[in-house]
Backbone as JSON, one array per atom type, in Angstrom:
{
  "sequence": "XXXXXXXXXXXXXXXXXXXXXXXXXXXXXXXXXXXXXXXXXXXXXXXXXXXXXXXXXXXXXXXXXXXXXXXXXXXXXXXXXXXXXXXXXXXXXXXXXXXXXXXXXXXXXXXXXXXXXXXXXXXXXXXXXXXXXXXXXXXXXXXXXXXXXXXXXXXXXXXXXXXXXXXXXXXXXXXXXXXXXXXXXXXXXXXXXXXXXXXXXXXXXXXXXXXXXXXXXXXXXXXXXXXXXXXXXXXXXXXXXXXXXXXXXXXXXXXXXXXXXXXXXXXXXXXXXXXXXXXXXXXXXXX",
  "N": [[117.42, 101.23, 94.36], [114.43, 102.66, 93.15], [112.48, 102.01, 90.17], [111.41, 104.64, 88.06], [108.94, 106.69, 86.41], [109.52, 107.83, 83.09], [109.66, 111.17, 81.75], [107.02, 112.06, 79.74], [105.83, 114.17, 78.64], [106.0, 117.59, 77.53], [109.24, 118.28, 76.37], [112.75, 118.95, 77.2], [112.94, 121.48, 76.08], [111.6, 123.62, 77.24], [112.94, 124.09, 79.5], [114.28, 126.2, 81.92], [117.21, 127.63, 82.34], [118.78, 129.36, 84.58], [121.03, 129.46, 86.04], [122.87, 129.71, 89.17], [121.08, 131.12, 91.9], [120.43, 133.65, 94.37], [119.6, 132.74, 97.77], [118.14, 134.44, 99.23], [115.96, 137.22, 98.99], [116.53, 140.47, 97.48], [115.59, 142.32, 99.25], [116.44, 142.29, 102.37], [115.06, 142.4, 104.67], [112.99, 140.75, 104.48], [113.03, 137.75, 105.25], [113.59, 134.54, 103.97], [111.75, 131.57, 104.61], [112.18, 128.09, 105.25], [110.69, 125.94, 102.88], [108.02, 123.53, 103.18], [109.13, 120.21, 103.37], [108.35, 117.7, 101.32], [108.06, 114.39, 101.01], [108.14, 112.64, 98.17], [106.3, 109.96, 97.34], [107.42, 108.71, 99.52], [110.83, 108.22, 100.66], [111.82, 108.03, 97.9], [113.97, 108.25, 96.22], [115.95, 106.62, 97.11], [114.8, 104.25, 97.97], [112.37, 101.63, 97.27], [109.52, 102.97, 95.86], [106.59, 104.08, 97.65], [106.6, 102.13, 99.67], [106.72, 100.62, 102.95], [109.28, 100.82, 103.91], [110.34, 102.99, 102.44], [108.69, 105.03, 103.38], [109.3, 105.07, 106.13], [112.0, 105.8, 105.98], [111.8, 108.36, 104.9], [110.63, 109.79, 106.99], [112.67, 109.49, 108.9], [114.66, 110.93, 107.62], [113.84, 113.51, 107.91], [111.67, 114.67, 106.61], [108.84, 116.83, 106.26], [106.26, 116.22, 105.49], [104.86, 113.21, 104.27], [104.32, 111.73, 101.2], [101.85, 109.63, 99.7], [100.41, 107.41, 97.32], [97.13, 106.63, 95.88], [95.02, 104.07, 94.83], [92.28, 102.05, 93.68], [91.76, 98.6, 94.28], [90.59, 95.56, 92.68], [88.73, 94.49, 94.44], [87.91, 96.69, 95.83], [89.59, 97.81, 97.76], [91.91, 100.24, 99.06], [94.98, 100.93, 97.66], [98.43, 101.81, 97.92], [99.59, 102.8, 95.3], [101.23, 104.17, 92.55], [101.22, 104.01, 89.65], [98.95, 102.87, 87.05], [99.34, 100.24, 86.36], [101.49, 97.37, 87.07], [103.73, 97.45, 85.56], [106.01, 99.22, 85.36], [107.26, 98.92, 87.82], [107.8, 96.13, 88.2], [107.74, 94.92, 85.73], [105.34, 93.72, 85.12], [102.37, 93.56, 83.4], [99.81, 93.71, 84.44], [96.87, 95.38, 85.65], [96.27, 97.46, 88.5], [93.6, 97.83, 89.16], [92.47, 95.52, 88.25], [93.21, 93.52, 89.9], [92.89, 91.61, 92.89], [92.97, 92.25, 96.46], [94.27, 90.12, 97.61], [95.79, 89.2, 95.45], [97.49, 91.43, 95.09], [98.81, 91.53, 97.51], [100.45, 89.38, 97.26], [102.39, 90.13, 95.5], [105.81, 90.52, 94.87], [108.27, 92.86, 95.32], [111.4, 94.32, 94.14], [114.22, 93.49, 96.19], [112.76, 92.23, 98.11], [110.69, 93.75, 99.03], [107.27, 94.81, 99.62], [104.06, 95.62, 98.18], [101.95, 98.25, 99.42], [99.09, 98.85, 101.41], [96.82, 101.65, 101.6], [95.89, 101.97, 104.15], [97.88, 100.71, 105.7], [99.97, 102.46, 105.11], [99.12, 104.97, 106.17], [98.85, 104.29, 108.87], [101.49, 103.72, 109.43], [102.8, 106.18, 109.03], [101.33, 108.45, 110.02], [101.35, 108.9, 112.8], [103.69, 110.14, 113.22], [104.26, 111.97, 111.14], [102.41, 114.18, 108.95], [100.36, 112.86, 106.31], [100.31, 113.04, 102.83], [97.9, 112.27, 100.58], [97.69, 111.18, 97.41], [95.28, 111.21, 95.09], [94.74, 109.06, 92.55], [92.97, 108.52, 90.45], [89.97, 109.84, 88.89], [87.48, 109.14, 89.87], [84.55, 109.0, 91.97], [84.23, 106.86, 93.68], [86.77, 106.15, 94.56], [87.63, 108.42, 96.07], [85.7, 108.36, 98.06], [86.32, 105.92, 99.3], [88.89, 106.44, 100.25], [88.44, 108.54, 102.09], [86.83, 107.16, 103.91], [88.7, 105.3, 104.93], [90.57, 107.02, 106.13], [88.99, 108.26, 108.09], [88.29, 106.02, 109.61], [90.66, 105.43, 110.8], [90.99, 107.5, 112.5], [92.4, 109.69, 111.53], [91.95, 112.13, 110.37], [92.86, 114.69, 111.02], [95.46, 114.46, 110.37], [96.16, 114.15, 107.76], [96.62, 115.22, 104.37], [94.63, 115.5, 101.51], [95.01, 115.09, 98.11], [93.7, 116.01, 94.99], [92.6, 115.83, 91.54], [90.21, 116.56, 90.59], [87.41, 118.65, 90.78], [84.94, 117.75, 91.65], [85.65, 115.58, 93.26], [86.98, 116.86, 95.4], [84.87, 118.37, 96.4], [83.16, 116.3, 97.24], [84.76, 115.08, 99.2], [85.03, 117.18, 101.07], [82.39, 117.61, 101.76], [81.79, 115.22, 103.0], [83.67, 115.03, 105.06], [84.31, 117.71, 106.7], [86.61, 118.69, 108.01], [88.88, 117.94, 106.68], [92.07, 118.52, 105.15], [92.78, 119.88, 102.03], [94.39, 119.49, 98.89], [94.92, 120.9, 95.71], [95.56, 119.31, 92.76], [96.04, 120.78, 90.14], [94.48, 120.49, 86.99], [94.43, 122.47, 85.18], [95.71, 125.64, 85.47], [94.04, 127.81, 85.4], [91.8, 126.98, 86.67], [91.94, 127.39, 89.36], [90.32, 128.96, 91.08], [87.87, 127.56, 91.1], [88.66, 125.17, 92.33], [89.47, 126.18, 94.78], [87.04, 127.09, 95.8], [85.89, 124.66, 96.16], [87.17, 123.78, 98.34], [89.97, 123.55, 98.43], [93.08, 124.16, 99.96], [95.69, 124.44, 99.35], [97.85, 124.5, 96.44], [99.07, 122.6, 93.8], [101.85, 122.98, 91.63], [103.83, 122.49, 88.66], [107.4, 122.2, 88.49], [108.67, 123.35, 86.14], [106.72, 125.14, 85.31], [106.55, 126.89, 87.43], [109.11, 128.0, 87.39], [109.45, 129.04, 84.77], [107.4, 130.82, 84.55], [104.82, 130.15, 83.72], [102.95, 129.52, 85.63], [102.55, 131.9, 86.85], [100.22, 133.67, 87.17], [98.73, 132.23, 89.06], [100.52, 132.05, 91.2], [100.85, 134.77, 91.77], [98.39, 135.35, 92.78], [98.53, 134.93, 95.4], [98.01, 132.49, 96.53], [98.53, 129.41, 98.32], [101.34, 127.65, 97.41], [102.52, 124.55, 96.34], [105.16, 122.79, 94.95], [106.02, 120.35, 92.51], [109.01, 118.73, 91.85], [111.06, 118.25, 88.88], [110.01, 116.23, 86.03], [107.77, 117.15, 83.37], [109.08, 119.4, 80.93], [111.57, 119.64, 82.12], [114.94, 118.34, 82.64], [114.67, 116.1, 84.19], [113.36, 113.09, 85.76], [110.06, 112.72, 87.16], [109.89, 114.18, 90.3], [112.62, 114.04, 90.73], [115.69, 115.97, 91.12], [118.18, 118.6, 91.35], [120.92, 120.28, 93.02], [121.19, 122.91, 91.86], [118.71, 123.19, 90.58], [116.98, 123.07, 92.77], [117.73, 125.45, 94.04], [116.8, 127.31, 92.15], [114.08, 126.89, 92.37], [113.62, 127.53, 95.08], [114.12, 130.26, 95.03], [111.79, 131.28, 94.06], [110.05, 130.92, 96.07], [108.07, 128.86, 97.01], [105.56, 127.3, 99.11], [105.79, 124.65, 99.73], [107.66, 121.73, 98.74], [107.63, 118.98, 96.66], [109.52, 116.12, 96.41], [111.77, 113.43, 95.45], [114.01, 112.94, 96.97], [114.3, 113.85, 100.06], [116.44, 114.76, 101.59], [118.01, 116.25, 99.87], [116.69, 118.69, 99.57], [116.6, 119.54, 102.24], [119.33, 119.83, 102.84], [119.99, 121.9, 101.08], [118.66, 123.95, 102.16], [119.9, 124.78, 104.38], [120.8, 127.28, 105.15], [118.57, 128.76, 105.6], [115.71, 130.09, 107.44], [113.68, 128.27, 109.84], [110.69, 126.36, 109.08], [107.62, 128.2, 108.9], [105.29, 127.37, 110.11], [103.3, 124.6, 111.36], [103.21, 121.41, 109.57], [100.53, 120.73, 108.97], [99.35, 123.11, 108.7], [99.14, 125.89, 106.4], [101.71, 126.47, 105.79], [105.26, 126.78, 105.45], [107.72, 128.16, 103.46], [106.7, 131.46, 102.62], [104.53, 132.06, 99.86], [105.26, 133.74, 96.77]],
  "CA": [[116.74, 102.42, 93.84], [113.24, 102.24, 92.45], [112.26, 102.51, 88.82], [110.45, 105.74, 88.04], [108.48, 106.92, 85.05], [110.17, 108.87, 82.31], [108.79, 112.27, 81.37], [106.48, 111.85, 78.4], [105.2, 115.41, 78.18], [106.89, 118.53, 76.86], [110.62, 117.94, 76.65], [113.61, 119.92, 77.85], [112.99, 122.78, 75.4], [111.07, 124.69, 78.08], [113.74, 124.2, 80.72], [114.78, 127.56, 82.1], [118.47, 127.51, 83.06], [119.23, 130.7, 84.95], [122.21, 129.38, 86.88], [122.64, 129.85, 90.6], [120.39, 132.34, 92.33], [120.56, 133.82, 95.82], [118.53, 132.15, 98.55], [117.38, 135.51, 99.87], [115.61, 138.33, 98.11], [117.35, 141.66, 97.71], [115.07, 142.93, 100.47], [116.89, 141.4, 103.42], [114.14, 142.44, 105.79], [112.0, 139.7, 104.23], [113.85, 136.55, 105.29], [112.89, 133.36, 103.5], [111.6, 130.41, 105.48], [112.28, 126.84, 104.51], [109.4, 125.36, 102.52], [107.76, 122.18, 103.66], [109.79, 119.13, 102.65], [107.32, 116.68, 101.11], [108.74, 113.22, 100.44], [107.33, 112.14, 97.07], [106.23, 108.48, 97.42], [108.42, 108.35, 100.52], [112.21, 108.53, 100.24], [111.83, 107.17, 96.72], [115.26, 108.32, 95.52], [116.82, 105.55, 97.62], [114.07, 103.03, 98.3], [111.24, 101.36, 96.4], [108.45, 103.94, 96.14], [105.33, 103.67, 98.29], [106.76, 100.98, 100.55], [106.9, 101.03, 104.33], [110.68, 101.2, 104.06], [110.49, 104.34, 101.89], [108.01, 105.96, 104.28], [110.1, 105.19, 107.36], [113.22, 106.53, 105.66], [111.45, 109.77, 104.72], [110.47, 110.35, 108.33], [114.0, 109.55, 109.51], [115.45, 111.96, 106.93], [113.39, 114.82, 108.35], [110.59, 115.21, 105.8], [107.72, 117.4, 107.02], [105.07, 115.5, 105.04], [105.19, 112.05, 103.43], [103.27, 111.51, 100.2], [101.51, 108.27, 99.3], [99.39, 107.41, 96.27], [95.93, 105.86, 96.19], [94.24, 103.45, 93.76], [91.4, 100.97, 94.13], [91.93, 97.24, 93.76], [89.35, 94.97, 92.14], [87.79, 94.27, 95.54], [87.54, 97.95, 96.46], [90.52, 98.27, 98.79], [92.79, 101.31, 98.6], [96.4, 100.55, 97.67], [99.36, 102.92, 97.68], [100.24, 102.53, 94.02], [101.22, 105.34, 91.67], [100.85, 103.69, 88.27], [97.76, 102.05, 86.84], [99.77, 98.84, 86.25], [102.74, 97.01, 87.75], [104.75, 97.32, 84.53], [107.24, 99.96, 85.64], [107.89, 98.42, 89.03], [108.31, 94.75, 88.11], [107.56, 94.36, 84.4], [104.07, 92.98, 85.09], [101.41, 94.47, 82.77], [98.48, 93.67, 85.05], [96.4, 96.64, 86.23], [95.87, 97.42, 89.91], [92.13, 97.73, 89.22], [92.06, 94.16, 87.86], [93.77, 92.58, 90.87], [92.31, 91.64, 94.23], [93.94, 92.52, 97.52], [95.08, 88.91, 97.75], [96.77, 89.24, 94.36], [98.46, 92.5, 95.32], [99.62, 91.15, 98.68], [101.41, 88.35, 96.84], [103.4, 90.71, 94.61], [107.09, 90.78, 95.51], [109.05, 93.91, 94.68], [112.84, 94.13, 94.32], [114.71, 93.57, 97.56], [111.83, 91.6, 99.03], [109.67, 94.71, 99.48], [105.89, 94.5, 99.28], [103.12, 96.72, 97.98], [101.39, 98.73, 100.68], [97.74, 99.42, 101.39], [96.78, 103.0, 102.17], [95.72, 101.83, 105.59], [99.21, 100.47, 106.26], [100.77, 103.67, 104.95], [98.68, 105.98, 107.13], [99.19, 103.81, 110.21], [102.94, 103.81, 109.58], [103.33, 107.54, 108.96], [100.55, 109.57, 110.58], [101.66, 109.2, 114.2], [104.92, 110.94, 113.24], [104.22, 113.04, 110.14], [101.2, 114.19, 108.12], [100.41, 112.09, 105.06], [99.64, 113.59, 101.65], [97.35, 111.17, 99.8], [97.48, 111.59, 96.02], [94.19, 110.44, 94.48], [95.28, 108.86, 91.2], [91.91, 108.48, 89.44], [89.02, 110.92, 89.18], [86.15, 108.63, 90.22], [84.11, 109.28, 93.34], [84.4, 105.66, 94.5], [88.09, 106.19, 95.2], [87.68, 109.44, 97.12], [84.87, 107.86, 99.16], [87.06, 104.86, 100.0], [90.01, 107.07, 100.97], [87.91, 109.26, 103.25], [86.42, 106.14, 104.9], [89.9, 104.77, 105.58], [91.14, 108.07, 106.99], [88.11, 108.42, 109.26], [88.34, 104.82, 110.45], [91.93, 105.47, 111.52], [91.02, 108.74, 113.28], [93.56, 110.41, 111.0], [91.49, 113.29, 109.6], [93.71, 115.84, 111.33], [96.85, 114.1, 110.09], [96.36, 113.9, 106.33], [96.2, 116.08, 103.27], [94.16, 114.74, 100.35], [95.22, 115.82, 96.87], [92.88, 115.48, 93.89], [92.61, 116.57, 90.27], [88.81, 116.74, 90.23], [86.62, 119.5, 91.67], [83.89, 116.91, 92.23], [86.23, 114.79, 94.35], [87.2, 117.73, 96.55], [83.55, 118.69, 96.95], [82.68, 115.12, 97.95], [85.57, 114.91, 100.41], [84.71, 118.25, 102.02], [81.02, 117.39, 102.25], [81.81, 114.05, 103.87], [84.5, 115.3, 106.23], [84.68, 119.12, 106.56], [87.89, 119.04, 108.61], [90.0, 117.48, 105.87], [92.91, 119.48, 104.44], [92.72, 119.48, 100.63], [95.35, 120.03, 97.94], [94.48, 120.83, 94.32], [96.47, 118.97, 91.67], [95.28, 121.48, 89.1], [94.65, 120.09, 85.59], [94.56, 123.74, 84.45], [95.89, 126.67, 86.49], [92.9, 128.72, 85.35], [90.72, 126.41, 87.48], [92.27, 127.54, 90.77], [89.18, 129.49, 91.84], [86.91, 126.47, 91.28], [89.19, 124.24, 93.33], [89.44, 126.87, 96.07], [85.65, 127.08, 96.26], [85.58, 123.28, 96.56], [87.82, 123.53, 99.62], [91.42, 123.42, 98.36], [93.85, 125.13, 100.76], [97.01, 124.57, 98.71], [97.74, 124.25, 94.99], [100.31, 122.05, 93.27], [102.29, 123.37, 90.3], [105.04, 121.81, 88.2], [108.63, 122.99, 88.57], [108.93, 124.17, 84.96], [105.72, 126.22, 85.25], [106.92, 127.87, 88.44], [110.37, 128.64, 87.01], [109.38, 129.83, 83.53], [106.35, 131.82, 84.65], [103.5, 129.71, 83.27], [102.04, 129.51, 86.78], [102.64, 133.21, 87.49], [98.94, 134.2, 87.67], [98.37, 131.5, 90.28], [101.45, 132.48, 92.25], [100.57, 136.17, 92.11], [97.11, 135.43, 93.49], [98.88, 134.73, 96.8], [97.56, 131.19, 97.03], [99.62, 128.58, 98.84], [101.86, 126.88, 96.29], [103.43, 123.43, 96.5], [105.71, 122.48, 93.62], [106.64, 119.05, 92.28], [110.23, 118.86, 91.07], [111.26, 117.38, 87.73], [108.88, 116.01, 85.14], [107.66, 117.82, 82.08], [109.8, 120.64, 80.77], [112.87, 119.61, 82.81], [115.73, 117.17, 82.26], [114.59, 115.11, 85.26], [112.15, 112.32, 86.01], [109.19, 113.35, 88.15], [110.38, 114.1, 91.67], [114.08, 114.19, 90.81], [116.13, 117.36, 91.08], [119.6, 118.84, 91.55], [121.09, 121.49, 93.85], [120.88, 124.13, 91.11], [117.26, 123.26, 90.37], [116.39, 123.41, 94.06], [117.95, 126.88, 94.27], [115.88, 128.06, 91.29], [112.74, 126.78, 92.96], [113.6, 128.29, 96.34], [114.09, 131.69, 94.72], [110.39, 131.65, 93.79], [109.41, 130.89, 97.38], [106.87, 128.06, 97.23], [105.33, 126.91, 100.49], [106.18, 123.26, 99.91], [108.3, 121.12, 97.58], [107.55, 117.52, 96.59], [110.68, 115.57, 95.71], [112.09, 112.05, 95.8], [115.11, 112.92, 97.94], [114.08, 114.95, 101.0], [117.71, 115.28, 102.08], [118.51, 117.24, 98.92], [116.08, 119.98, 99.92], [117.02, 119.92, 103.59], [120.72, 120.29, 102.77], [120.06, 123.16, 100.36], [117.96, 124.98, 102.95], [120.6, 124.89, 105.66], [120.99, 128.68, 105.52], [117.28, 129.44, 105.73], [114.99, 129.94, 108.69], [112.82, 127.1, 109.92], [109.36, 126.57, 108.52], [106.89, 129.19, 109.7], [104.13, 126.78, 110.78], [103.27, 123.15, 111.33], [102.87, 120.9, 108.25], [99.1, 120.68, 108.7], [98.95, 124.45, 108.33], [99.43, 126.18, 104.99], [102.97, 127.17, 105.67], [106.53, 126.56, 104.82], [108.05, 129.52, 103.05], [105.56, 132.17, 102.05], [104.52, 132.15, 98.41], [105.52, 135.08, 96.26]],
  "C": [[115.57, 102.0, 92.98], [113.22, 102.74, 91.02], [111.24, 103.62, 88.89], [110.11, 106.07, 86.62], [109.27, 108.01, 84.36], [109.17, 109.96, 81.99], [108.33, 112.06, 79.94], [105.84, 113.09, 77.85], [106.25, 116.28, 77.5], [108.32, 118.3, 77.3], [111.42, 119.09, 77.19], [113.61, 121.3, 77.21], [112.52, 123.92, 76.29], [111.92, 124.9, 79.32], [114.42, 125.56, 80.79], [116.05, 127.51, 82.93], [119.02, 128.9, 83.37], [120.51, 130.66, 85.79], [121.86, 129.57, 88.35], [121.97, 131.18, 90.92], [120.53, 132.46, 93.84], [119.38, 133.22, 96.54], [117.73, 133.2, 99.3], [117.1, 136.59, 98.85], [116.54, 139.51, 98.4], [116.89, 142.39, 98.98], [115.4, 142.01, 101.65], [116.0, 141.47, 104.66], [113.1, 141.33, 105.67], [112.75, 138.38, 104.12], [113.02, 135.35, 104.86], [112.83, 132.3, 104.6], [111.73, 129.15, 104.63], [110.9, 126.34, 104.14], [109.23, 123.98, 103.14], [108.46, 121.17, 102.76], [108.81, 117.97, 102.54], [107.94, 115.52, 100.35], [107.82, 112.52, 99.45], [107.4, 110.62, 96.99], [107.2, 107.94, 98.46], [109.8, 108.8, 100.07], [112.49, 107.67, 99.01], [113.09, 107.3, 95.88], [116.17, 107.17, 95.93], [116.11, 104.21, 97.8], [112.9, 102.85, 97.34], [110.07, 102.25, 96.82], [107.25, 103.29, 96.81], [105.44, 102.35, 99.04], [106.95, 101.5, 101.98], [108.34, 101.46, 104.59], [110.91, 102.64, 103.59], [109.83, 105.38, 102.8], [108.82, 106.17, 105.56], [111.36, 106.03, 107.12], [112.95, 108.02, 105.47], [111.28, 110.46, 106.07], [111.83, 110.52, 109.0], [114.86, 110.65, 108.91], [115.03, 113.37, 107.32], [112.32, 115.46, 107.49], [109.48, 115.75, 106.7], [106.42, 116.67, 106.73], [105.55, 114.34, 104.19], [104.03, 111.79, 102.5], [103.1, 110.03, 99.9], [100.41, 108.35, 98.25], [98.21, 106.53, 96.65], [95.23, 105.39, 94.92], [93.38, 102.35, 94.36], [91.77, 99.65, 93.48], [90.58, 96.73, 93.27], [88.3, 94.78, 93.22], [87.54, 95.52, 96.37], [88.41, 98.42, 97.59], [91.46, 99.33, 98.21], [94.24, 100.89, 98.78], [97.26, 101.76, 97.32], [100.2, 102.63, 96.44], [100.13, 103.76, 93.14], [100.67, 105.01, 90.3], [99.59, 102.85, 88.21], [98.1, 100.56, 86.77], [101.06, 98.63, 87.04], [103.93, 96.98, 86.8], [106.07, 97.99, 84.92], [107.99, 99.39, 86.84], [108.54, 97.06, 88.84], [108.12, 94.12, 86.74], [106.3, 93.54, 84.23], [103.0, 93.91, 84.53], [100.04, 94.52, 83.43], [98.15, 95.01, 85.73], [96.0, 96.44, 87.69], [94.37, 97.18, 90.03], [91.62, 96.34, 88.87], [92.53, 93.11, 88.85], [93.08, 92.73, 92.22], [93.4, 91.98, 95.25], [94.83, 91.31, 97.77], [96.16, 88.86, 96.68], [97.88, 90.24, 94.65], [99.37, 92.19, 96.51], [100.71, 90.15, 98.31], [102.53, 88.89, 95.96], [104.68, 91.0, 95.4], [107.86, 91.8, 94.68], [110.54, 93.63, 94.86], [113.26, 94.3, 95.78], [113.78, 92.96, 98.58], [110.78, 92.54, 99.58], [108.29, 94.27, 98.99], [105.1, 95.77, 98.99], [102.44, 97.04, 99.3], [99.96, 99.19, 100.48], [97.81, 100.84, 101.95], [96.64, 102.93, 103.68], [97.06, 101.59, 106.28], [100.05, 101.74, 106.22], [100.4, 104.72, 106.01], [99.04, 105.56, 108.55], [100.69, 103.93, 110.47], [103.4, 105.26, 109.78], [102.65, 108.51, 109.92], [100.83, 109.86, 112.04], [102.93, 110.03, 114.33], [104.9, 112.13, 112.3], [102.85, 113.03, 109.46], [101.44, 113.4, 106.84], [99.68, 112.87, 103.98], [99.2, 112.42, 100.79], [97.0, 111.69, 98.41], [96.45, 110.66, 95.39], [94.48, 110.29, 92.99], [94.22, 108.75, 90.11], [90.82, 109.46, 89.84], [87.62, 110.43, 89.54], [85.83, 108.9, 91.69], [84.25, 108.07, 94.25], [85.73, 105.7, 95.24], [88.13, 107.23, 96.31], [86.84, 109.01, 98.31], [85.63, 106.83, 99.99], [88.21, 105.45, 100.81], [89.51, 107.78, 102.22], [87.45, 108.27, 104.33], [87.63, 105.6, 105.66], [90.48, 105.78, 106.57], [90.3, 108.25, 108.25], [88.21, 107.22, 110.19], [89.62, 104.76, 111.28], [92.06, 106.7, 112.42], [92.18, 109.63, 112.86], [93.18, 111.66, 110.23], [92.4, 114.49, 109.8], [95.18, 115.62, 110.95], [97.11, 113.81, 108.62], [95.99, 115.13, 105.51], [95.71, 115.14, 102.17], [94.31, 115.61, 99.12], [94.46, 115.19, 95.73], [92.93, 116.41, 92.69], [91.2, 116.89, 89.79], [88.1, 117.62, 91.26], [85.56, 118.67, 92.38], [84.42, 116.07, 93.39], [86.46, 115.65, 95.59], [85.87, 118.1, 97.21], [83.01, 117.53, 97.77], [83.45, 114.94, 99.26], [85.2, 115.93, 101.48], [83.31, 118.06, 102.61], [80.97, 116.24, 103.25], [82.55, 114.31, 105.16], [85.05, 116.73, 106.14], [86.06, 119.49, 107.09], [89.1, 118.59, 107.81], [90.77, 118.66, 105.26], [93.06, 119.0, 103.0], [93.73, 120.24, 99.78], [94.8, 119.87, 96.54], [95.65, 120.47, 93.42], [95.81, 119.52, 90.4], [95.53, 120.92, 87.7], [94.86, 121.3, 84.69], [94.65, 124.83, 85.51], [94.74, 127.67, 86.51], [91.73, 128.24, 86.22], [90.95, 126.61, 88.98], [91.09, 128.02, 91.61], [88.15, 128.4, 92.11], [87.38, 125.5, 92.36], [89.18, 124.88, 94.71], [88.03, 126.86, 96.65], [85.22, 125.69, 96.7], [86.3, 122.89, 97.84], [89.33, 123.4, 99.6], [92.1, 124.53, 99.15], [95.24, 125.35, 100.19], [96.89, 124.07, 97.28], [99.09, 123.77, 94.47], [100.58, 122.59, 91.88], [103.53, 122.57, 89.96], [106.23, 122.76, 88.26], [108.82, 123.9, 87.36], [107.96, 125.35, 84.87], [106.0, 127.3, 86.29], [108.13, 128.68, 87.98], [110.21, 129.52, 85.78], [108.2, 130.79, 83.48], [104.97, 131.39, 84.21], [102.47, 129.71, 84.4], [101.99, 130.86, 87.48], [101.3, 133.76, 87.98], [98.48, 133.53, 88.96], [99.24, 131.94, 91.44], [101.12, 133.89, 92.72], [99.23, 136.37, 92.81], [97.28, 135.17, 94.99], [98.25, 133.47, 97.38], [98.78, 130.41, 97.52], [100.07, 127.59, 97.77], [102.79, 125.77, 96.78], [103.88, 123.03, 95.11], [106.29, 121.08, 93.6], [107.87, 119.24, 91.4], [110.24, 117.91, 89.88], [110.05, 117.29, 86.83], [108.92, 116.9, 83.91], [108.41, 119.15, 82.06], [111.12, 120.73, 81.51], [113.66, 118.4, 82.33], [115.59, 116.0, 83.22], [113.3, 114.28, 85.19], [111.35, 113.02, 87.1], [109.74, 113.1, 89.56], [111.88, 114.22, 91.83], [114.46, 115.66, 90.71], [117.65, 117.41, 91.21], [119.75, 120.06, 92.44], [120.76, 122.78, 93.11], [119.38, 124.29, 90.89], [116.54, 123.63, 91.66], [116.56, 124.9, 94.34], [117.02, 127.73, 93.41], [114.47, 128.04, 91.86], [112.63, 127.62, 94.22], [113.49, 129.79, 96.09], [112.67, 132.18, 94.5], [109.48, 131.39, 94.99], [108.1, 130.1, 97.45], [106.74, 127.7, 98.71], [105.72, 125.47, 100.78], [106.8, 122.73, 98.63], [108.2, 119.61, 97.7], [108.75, 117.01, 95.8], [111.03, 114.2, 96.25], [113.15, 111.93, 96.87], [114.95, 114.08, 98.92], [115.38, 115.56, 101.52], [118.27, 116.36, 101.16], [117.97, 118.62, 99.25], [116.55, 120.45, 101.29], [118.43, 120.49, 103.57], [120.83, 121.65, 102.08], [119.31, 124.28, 101.06], [118.68, 125.25, 104.26], [120.81, 126.33, 106.11], [119.71, 129.44, 105.73], [116.71, 129.26, 107.12], [114.15, 128.68, 108.67], [111.47, 127.41, 109.33], [108.54, 127.43, 109.47], [105.63, 128.65, 110.35], [104.21, 125.27, 110.66], [102.81, 122.65, 109.96], [101.38, 120.79, 107.96], [98.53, 122.07, 108.49], [99.36, 124.69, 106.88], [100.9, 126.47, 104.75], [104.1, 126.38, 105.08], [106.97, 127.97, 104.51], [106.84, 130.18, 102.45], [105.66, 132.2, 100.55], [104.74, 133.59, 97.98], [104.22, 135.82, 96.04]]
}
């Protein structure tokens, strides 16, 4: 099992514990569809995050989309690394941005696993599932490098790119208009700006979906993908529990990012299938 970052933001005080909730609304004519199952850093609940093993396992488990992170190495290559440094993974304080691709290729992870380039990740996943690429820094050099890699692999129709910067989405859309873009909103009030930049879906945090902080965004009928755990919950980012999954499902997001795709699949066994392909906006309809 991989090491994952502890929540350093708002603590459990905001956690909204409503107990079990029904998986269908009172209006039984409006049947819920299963949201897209998005494997956060691959099947990272069981395997080292952002490794080929974790990606393969996510596909085998039935994830609809597999997420991978993106950072630039010292020599300008895109690596599938979540953190700025190697500290959490192997206790090495060196920064990804200070290491060459040769340095990163030599890093050995627990169990003999290796770090993965974005190119390797996309080639591994995209022929079977769409890839969600999480842009971890807000510079334009990174978004340019990611778009180049995606285009060189003829994978434009097989990826989602998620960014926290309007400028990055604008650059990506201008460079490759057919890209599907996800907004990792730094502020929910910025949804309109991100939409105008080309975002088709919008990520919110579990606690904000459950306690209503993201209500204006949800009520605007935009496509919502939610990340489980993290700030305001008792869980690390991407972790969850059956009760938490039920609370999230009750609010009907279109997609859910989590470390254990099987947890969501098992808790959706009574729901209808997703209402569209993963490269469309769908999953369950947003409230």
